[in-house]
C-alpha positions in Angstrom: 145.0 -95.1 6.2 141.6 -96.9 5.3 139.8 -96.9 1.9 137.5 -94.6 3.4 139.7 -91.8 3.8 137.9 -88.7 3.1 140.7 -87.1 0.6 139.5 -89.6 -2.2 136.2 -88.8 -2.2 135.1 -87.6 -5.3 138.5 -87.6 -7.1 138.7 -88.8 -10.5 141.2 -91.5 -10.5 142.9 -93.0 -13.9 143.9 -96.8 -13.4 146.1 -98.4 -16.1 145.9 -102.7 -16.6 142.4 -102.6 -14.2 141.2 -105.9 -15.8 143.1 -108.1 -13.5 145.6 -108.6 -10.5 146.5 -105.5 -8.2 145.1 -102.8 -10.5 141.4 -104.6 -10.2 142.0 -104.9 -6.6 142.9 -101.4 -6.4 139.8 -100.0 -8.5 137.9 -101.4 -6.3 139.6 -99.9 -2.9 139.3 -96.8 -4.5 136.0 -96.6 -5.8 135.1 -98.2 -2.0 136.5 -94.6 -1.0 134.3 -92.5 -3.2 136.7 -92.3 -6.0 135.4 -92.3 -9.6 137.4 -94.7 -11.6 138.6 -94.6 -15.4 139.8 -98.3 -16.0 141.7 -99.2 -18.7 143.0 -102.3 -19.8 144.3 -103.8 -23.2 141.7 -106.5 -22.6 137.8 -105.3 -23.4 136.4 -108.0 -21.7 138.3 -108.0 -18.5 138.1 -103.9 -18.1 134.2 -104.1 -18.4 134.4 -107.2 -16.1 135.9 -105.1 -13.1 133.7 -102.0 -14.4 130.5 -104.3 -13.9 131.7 -105.4 -10.2 132.6 -101.7 -9.4 129.2 -100.8 -10.5 127.3 -103.7 -8.2 128.9 -102.5 -5.1 128.0 -98.7 -6.0 131.1 -97.3 -8.0 131.0 -95.1 -10.5 133.2 -96.2 -13.5 134.2 -95.8 -17.0 135.8 -98.8 -18.8 138.1 -98.3 -21.6 139.5 -100.8 -23.7 143.2 -99.2 -24.4 146.9 -100.1 -25.8 148.8 -97.8 -23.5 151.7 -97.9 -25.7 149.4 -96.4 -28.6 149.4 -92.4 -28.4 145.7 -92.1 -30.5 143.8 -94.6 -27.7 145.5 -92.8 -25.1 144.6 -89.6 -25.7 141.2 -90.7 -26.9 140.2 -92.0 -23.5 141.6 -89.4 -21.4 139.7 -86.8 -23.3 136.6 -88.9 -22.8 136.9 -88.9 -19.2 137.6 -85.2 -19.2 134.4 -84.7 -21.2 132.6 -86.9 -18.6 133.7 -85.7 -15.3 135.7 -82.5 -16.1 139.3 -83.6 -14.4 142.1 -86.3 -13.9 143.4 -86.4 -10.1 145.1 -89.3 -10.1 147.1 -91.7 -12.5 148.4 -95.1 -11.5 150.3 -96.7 -14.1 149.8 -100.4 -13.4 150.0 -101.8 -16.6 153.0 -103.4 -17.9 153.6 -107.0 -19.7 156.8 -109.2 -19.6 158.4 -111.7 -21.9 158.7 -115.1 -21.4 160.1 -116.0 -18.0 163.4 -117.7 -17.3 164.6 -116.2 -21.2 168.4 -115.7 -21.3 169.1 -112.3 -22.7 171.2 -113.5 -25.9 168.1 -115.5 -26.4 165.7 -112.8 -26.4 164.0 -111.9 -29.4 163.9 -108.0 -30.2 160.2 -108.4 -30.6 159.7 -109.5 -27.2 162.1 -106.6 -26.1 159.8 -104.1 -27.9 156.7 -105.3 -26.5 158.0 -105.2 -22.8 159.0 -101.5 -23.5 156.1 -100.5 -25.2 153.5 -101.5 -22.2 155.6 -100.6 -19.5 157.9 -97.7 -20.8 156.4 -96.0 -23.5 152.9 -96.8 -21.9 153.7 -94.7 -18.6 155.3 -91.8 -21.0 152.0 -91.6 -22.8 149.6 -91.4 -20.1 151.6 -89.1 -18.0 151.8 -87.0 -21.3 148.3 -87.0 -21.8 147.0 -86.2 -18.3 149.6 -83.6 -17.3 148.2 -80.6 -19.4 145.1 -81.1 -17.2 146.8 -81.4 -13.9 148.8 -78.4 -14.8 145.7 -76.9 -15.4 144.2 -77.8 -11.9 147.3 -76.8 -10.6 147.7 -80.5 -8.8 147.6 -84.1 -9.1 149.1 -87.3 -8.5 151.1 -89.7 -11.0 151.9 -93.2 -9.1 153.8 -95.3 -11.3 154.3 -99.0 -11.0 158.3 -100.3 -11.1 159.2 -103.7 -9.4 161.9 -104.9 -7.3 163.1 -106.0 -10.8 163.8 -102.4 -11.4 165.3 -101.8 -7.9 167.9 -105.1 -8.4 167.2 -107.6 -11.4 164.4 -109.7 -12.0 164.8 -113.5 -10.9 162.1 -114.4 -13.2 161.4 -112.4 -16.0 164.5 -111.4 -17.6 166.7 -108.5 -18.5 163.6 -106.5 -20.8 162.1 -106.6 -17.7 164.5 -105.4 -15.6 165.3 -102.7 -17.7 162.0 -101.7 -18.3 160.8 -101.3 -14.7 164.3 -99.2 -14.3 163.3 -97.0 -16.9 160.1 -96.5 -14.9 161.8 -95.4 -12.0 164.0 -92.7 -14.1 160.7 -91.2 -15.4 159.5 -90.8 -12.1 162.2 -89.1 -11.1 162.7 -87.1 -14.1 158.7 -86.3 -14.0 158.6 -85.3 -10.2 161.4 -82.8 -10.7 159.9 -81.3 -13.5 156.0 -80.7 -12.4 156.6 -79.9 -9.0 156.0 -76.5 -9.3 152.5 -77.1 -10.6 151.4 -79.3 -7.6 152.1 -82.5 -9.2 153.2 -85.2 -7.1 154.8 -88.3 -8.7 156.1 -91.6 -7.0 157.0 -95.0 -7.9 155.7 -98.4 -6.0 158.5 -101.3 -6.4 156.1 -104.3 -5.3 157.8 -107.5 -4.7 156.5 -110.8 -5.9 153.0 -110.9 -5.5 150.3 -113.9 -4.9 148.7 -115.0 -7.8 148.0 -117.6 -10.4 150.7 -116.1 -12.5 153.3 -116.2 -10.3 152.4 -119.8 -8.7 152.5 -121.1 -12.4 155.8 -119.7 -12.5 157.3 -121.1 -9.4 156.0 -124.3 -10.2 157.9 -124.8 -12.9 161.5 -127.2 -12.8 163.3 -124.2 -13.8 162.1 -122.0 -11.5 164.8 -120.4 -8.9 163.8 -122.4 -5.5 165.4 -120.3 -3.2 163.0 -117.0 -4.2 160.9 -117.5 -1.0 163.8 -117.9 1.4 165.0 -115.0 0.0 162.1 -112.8 1.4 163.1 -112.0 5.1 158.9 -111.7 5.6 158.8 -115.4 4.1 156.0 -115.0 2.0 154.3 -113.5 -1.0 152.5 -110.4 -1.0 148.8 -110.1 -1.5 147.6 -108.0 -4.1 145.5 -106.1 -1.3 149.0 -105.1 0.9 150.3 -103.5 -2.6 147.0 -101.5 -3.5 146.9 -100.4 0.2 150.2 -98.5 -0.4 149.1 -97.0 -3.7 146.1 -95.6 -1.9 148.1 -93.7 0.9 150.6 -92.5 -2.1 147.0 -91.1 -3.3 146.0 -89.7 -0.3 146.3 -86.7 1.6 148.8 -88.0 3.7 151.7 -88.2 1.0 151.5 -84.7 0.1 155.1 -84.2 1.1 156.2 -87.1 -1.3 157.4 -86.9 -4.5 160.1 -88.5 -6.5 159.8 -91.1 -4.0 160.6 -95.4 -4.6 158.4 -96.9 -1.9 159.5 -100.9 -2.1 157.0 -103.2 -0.9 158.5 -106.1 -1.1 158.8 -108.0 2.3 162.5 -106.8 2.7 163.6 -108.8 -0.8 164.7 -105.2 -1.4 166.6 -103.3 1.7 167.0 -99.5 1.2 
């Protein structure tokens, strides 16, 4: 499927974490396909930079500085999108923080655990909670949640809190897909493997990094952000119309079905 697939044209897409990384690339791809983008990010500067980039490319975008773990902020921003465009067709829950790399579980502060769960698990729940009533009224919708290879196995880099949080995201996906299928709402999870970027490069260059990580990926390399974004675009498209409750591994073979 190309980014110009007509099934994206005119769709209203809410993307969390859109200030950087995969979600920023995804916002550009979907805007290029004709979607209207509601962009959430914790950083006001980052999300506005994404919005400005998309506008320069002819995209229609509304930017919101939102802590996805804060119900009032999420609800207010979703209401703003509804007031602006009248609907939300696709929610992509891409936002999610993580704690210190390579930290042992018995050394993990509870505050760090709570922070990781607030963005990954509470944020996924709150954003879904906010959009579901509108999707139910529409009789259709797509929710695409970001898990990770960590949720399918364990995190080799980011510890127990990240593994547990991403596993919980998979559980949310399974539950919502069963509960809301009768309303025409499809809920799926993408589980990326390690993705090329400054953050991961810095981690892998540390002396305590697991040197065998790349050797464990059968394709022998990290994913490009565009390769993850392309799969999300597919899950938002007409081509995935008989998929719900799925976990889509995009890990270069790191996770085998």
